[in-house]
C-alpha positions in Angstrom: -63.0 -66.0 -76.3 -65.6 -67.5 -74.4 -64.0 -67.7 -71.0 -61.9 -65.0 -69.5 -60.0 -65.0 -66.0 -60.4 -61.6 -64.5 -59.7 -59.8 -61.1 -56.5 -60.9 -59.0 -55.9 -62.4 -55.7 -59.0 -63.6 -54.0 -61.1 -61.7 -56.5 -60.0 -63.8 -59.3 -62.8 -65.5 -61.3 -63.8 -67.0 -64.6 -66.3 -65.5 -66.8 -68.1 -67.3 -69.4 -69.2 -64.8 -72.1 -70.5 -67.0 -74.6 -74.3 -67.0 -74.0 -76.4 -64.0 -74.8 -78.6 -62.4 -72.1 -81.5 -64.2 -73.8 -80.0 -67.8 -73.1 -81.9 -70.3 -70.8 -79.2 -70.1 -67.9 -79.8 -73.6 -66.9 -78.9 -74.6 -70.4 -76.3 -72.3 -70.5 -74.4 -73.8 -67.5 -75.3 -77.4 -68.6 -73.5 -77.0 -71.6 -70.6 -75.4 -70.1 -70.3 -78.0 -67.7 -70.9 -80.8 -70.2 -68.2 -79.3 -72.6 -65.6 -78.9 -69.5 -66.6 -82.7 -68.6 -66.0 -83.7 -72.0 -62.7 -82.1 -72.3 -61.4 -83.9 -68.9 -63.0 -87.3 -69.9 -61.0 -87.1 -73.1 -58.0 -85.5 -71.8 -57.9 -83.0 -74.0 -55.1 -80.3 -73.7 -56.1 -76.4 -73.2 -54.7 -73.9 -75.9 -52.3 -71.3 -74.8 -53.9 -68.4 -73.2 -54.7 -65.7 -75.3 -53.9 -62.1 -74.5 -55.3 -59.3 -76.7 -58.2 -58.4 -78.4 -60.3 -61.4 -79.3 -62.3 -59.3 -81.7 -59.6 -58.3 -83.6 -57.7 -61.5 -83.6 -58.3 -63.8 -86.9 -56.3 -66.9 -86.1 -58.8 -68.1 -83.0 -61.8 -70.3 -83.0 -65.1 -68.4 -83.4 -68.4 -69.2 -81.7 -71.7 -69.1 -84.1 -72.5 -65.7 -85.0 -76.3 -66.5 -85.5 -78.9 -68.7 -84.0 -79.1 -70.4 -87.4 -75.5 -71.2 -87.2 -75.8 -72.4 -83.6 -78.7 -74.6 -84.6 -76.7 -76.1 -87.7 -73.7 -76.9 -85.1 -75.8 -78.2 -82.4 -77.9 -80.6 -84.9 -74.5 -82.0 -86.1 -72.7 -82.3 -82.8 -72.1 -85.9 -81.6 -70.4 -84.4 -78.5 -73.7 -82.7 -77.5 -75.6 -85.6 -78.2 -73.5 -87.7 -76.2 -73.5 -85.5 -73.3 -77.3 -84.7 -73.1 -78.6 -88.0 -74.7 -80.7 -88.1 -77.5 -84.2 -87.1 -75.9 -82.6 -83.8 -74.5 -80.5 -82.9 -77.9 -83.7 -83.4 -79.7 -85.9 -81.4 -77.3 -83.3 -78.4 -77.6 -83.0 -78.8 -81.1 -86.8 -78.7 -81.7 -87.1 -75.6 -79.2 -84.4 -73.8 -81.1 -85.8 -74.2 -84.4 -89.3 -73.0 -83.1 -87.7 -69.9 -81.9 -85.6 -69.2 -85.3 -89.0 -69.7 -87.2 -91.1 -67.5 -84.6 -88.2 -64.6 -85.3 -88.4 -64.9 -88.9 -92.1 -64.4 -88.9 -91.7 -61.0 -86.9 -91.6 -57.9 -89.0 -89.4 -55.4 -87.0 -89.9 -51.7 -87.1 -86.8 -51.2 -89.2 -88.0 -53.5 -91.9 -91.3 -51.2 -91.7 -89.3 -48.1 -92.1 -87.0 -49.3 -94.7 -89.4 -51.2 -97.2 -92.5 -49.3 -96.6 -92.2 -46.9 -99.3 -90.4 -49.4 -102.0 -93.2 -51.9 -101.9 
């Protein structure tokens, strides 16, 4: 569940829980705003509010589980291209692919411990 309404009275607020702590906050906010504007412009209906444990629910849409899944969705997204334009869409895609490639070239301590004696 990406957005939550929390608090009560004057302390009521909305939390966006989609981006990770490593996300570029400017891109994250721009994406949330662009998605909201896309919904407003296209008069999309909000789904029913969800109550319960979102981690255990099987019948709700899921956000990408990994960076590679997010890259794939971003690359194919006409909405992202429409909201940000071709140049920005391509720039973000190129940055994300470079980040994924850099991540995959890193040998972690876990890999060293797990595979050192097997190889």
